[in-house]
C-alpha positions, 0 to 999 in steps of 0.5 A: 109612538116615537123610537128613542130619541136620545140622538136629536137630544142634544142637538135640540138642547143646544139650538135654544140658546143659539136661538136666543142668541139670534133674537138678541142680536137682531133686537140690539141691532135696531136703534132705540125708540124704532120698534114700530118697523116694517121689519120688526113686524115682518120679524115678529109676523114670520115667527107666529106664522112658523109657530102656527105651521109647526104646532100640528106636527108639534101636537102630533109627535109630543105627548105633553099637549104643550105648545112648541118653543116658537111661540116662547121665543116670539114672546121672548122677542117682545119682551126683549123689544120692550126692555130695549125700547123702554122709554122711561 
């Protein structure tokens, strides 16, 4: 379906760690114990919204039948919140 995709391969492989660093920086900025805030809810909702919007084009392009990386990043955000705001 697509021609050789070697040109966007390198930037694509570099972008995931950068997104993970951005998520970790946003989690680290929040105060411990204050994870149920408007900003955190908005952040997660926007990530899930963009994941839903981008899934259809990703499904058309991809032949693997998997989900795009935004769902994995949203799950990583929830896990990072859990580690950062744990009570025990």
